[in-house]
C-alpha positions in Angstrom: -115.4 33.1 1.5 -118.1 35.3 2.8 -121.8 34.2 3.2 -122.8 35.8 -0.1 -120.2 33.9 -2.1 -121.1 30.6 -0.3 -124.7 31.1 -1.0 -124.1 32.0 -4.7 -121.8 29.0 -5.2 -124.4 26.7 -3.7 -127.3 28.3 -5.6 -129.2 29.4 -2.5 -129.9 32.7 -0.8 -128.1 34.0 2.3 -131.2 33.5 4.5 -131.1 29.8 3.6 -127.5 29.6 4.8 -128.3 31.4 8.0 -131.3 29.1 8.6 -129.2 25.9 8.1 -126.7 27.3 10.6 -129.6 27.9 13.1 -130.7 24.3 12.5 -127.1 23.2 13.0 -126.9 21.6 9.6 -123.9 23.9 9.0 -121.3 24.7 11.5 -121.1 28.1 13.1 -118.6 29.8 10.9 -115.5 31.7 12.0 -115.7 35.5 11.8 -113.4 38.1 10.4 -112.2 41.0 12.5 -115.0 43.0 10.9 -117.6 40.4 12.1 -118.3 38.8 8.7 -118.9 35.1 8.6 -116.1 33.2 7.0 -116.5 29.9 5.2 -114.3 27.4 3.4 -114.6 24.6 0.9 -115.7 22.0 3.4 -118.6 24.3 4.4 -119.6 24.5 0.7 -119.4 20.7 0.4 -121.6 20.3 3.4 -124.1 22.8 2.2 -124.3 21.0 -1.1 -124.8 17.7 0.7 -127.7 19.2 2.6 -129.2 20.5 -0.6 -128.8 17.3 -2.4 -130.3 15.3 0.5 -133.3 17.7 0.4 -133.7 17.0 -3.3 -133.8 13.3 -2.5 -136.7 13.9 -0.1 -135.0 13.9 3.2 -136.3 16.3 5.8 -134.0 18.6 7.6 -134.2 16.4 10.7 -133.3 13.4 8.7 -130.4 15.3 7.1 -129.1 16.1 10.5 -129.2 12.4 11.3 -127.3 11.6 8.1 -124.7 14.2 9.0 -124.3 12.8 12.5 -123.8 9.3 11.0 -120.9 10.7 9.0 -118.9 11.6 12.1 -119.9 8.8 14.5 -117.1 6.3 14.5 -119.5 3.7 15.9 -121.7 3.8 12.8 -121.2 2.0 9.5 -122.2 2.4 5.9 -125.0 -0.2 6.7 -126.6 2.5 9.0 -126.7 4.9 6.0 -128.1 2.2 3.8 -130.8 1.4 6.3 -131.7 5.1 6.5 -132.0 5.2 2.7 -134.1 2.1 2.6 -136.4 3.6 5.2 -136.7 6.7 3.0 -137.6 4.6 0.0 -140.4 2.9 2.0 -141.7 6.3 3.1 -141.6 7.5 -0.5 -143.4 4.5 -1.8 -146.2 5.0 0.9 -146.5 8.7 -0.2 -146.7 7.6 -3.9 -149.5 5.2 -3.0 -151.3 7.9 -1.1 -150.9 10.4 -4.0 -152.2 7.8 -6.5 -155.2 7.2 -4.3 -155.8 11.0 -4.1 -155.5 11.3 -7.9 -158.0 8.5 -8.5 -160.5 10.1 -6.1 -160.1 13.5 -7.7 -160.5 12.0 -11.2 -163.8 10.4 -10.0 -165.0 13.7 -8.7 -164.0 15.6 -11.8 -165.8 13.0 -13.9 -169.0 13.6 -11.9 -168.7 17.4 -12.5 -170.7 18.7 -15.5 -169.0 22.1 -15.1 -172.1 24.2 -15.7 -174.5 26.1 -13.5 -173.7 28.0 -10.3 -171.1 26.7 -7.9 -173.8 26.0 -5.3 -175.1 23.2 -7.7 -171.6 21.8 -8.4 -171.5 18.0 -7.9 -167.8 18.1 -7.2 -168.3 20.6 -4.3 -171.2 18.6 -2.9 -169.1 15.4 -3.1 -166.3 17.0 -1.2 -168.7 18.4 1.4 -170.3 15.0 1.9 -167.0 13.2 2.3 -166.3 11.7 5.7 -163.5 13.7 7.4 
């Protein structure tokens, strides 16, 4: 299949496919005599793997590591599990940080009376006064 069909079947645009190739998340495809990229089902499966891993919060670098684990005969399923557990811990830290941010924003919004000019806004003053 050509790049347009691969992209359509995966639900991404052509530029995404090219970008993932540059990042080496997808193999460099073969070419037709006319110079068109040529892909097969394993390429589609790999692209879908990348997309699903992204949905799960993995960065492109982490996805590259997962892909490398798949082909390294010296690695085991435990290595993949450890990677997933690390991602869970990172996600939980992010959630705590986001909850802290939400609480701070709620306190600021509560202090805002929402009338008068912006120059007199308590919320703006509180943000300006916050330690960096």
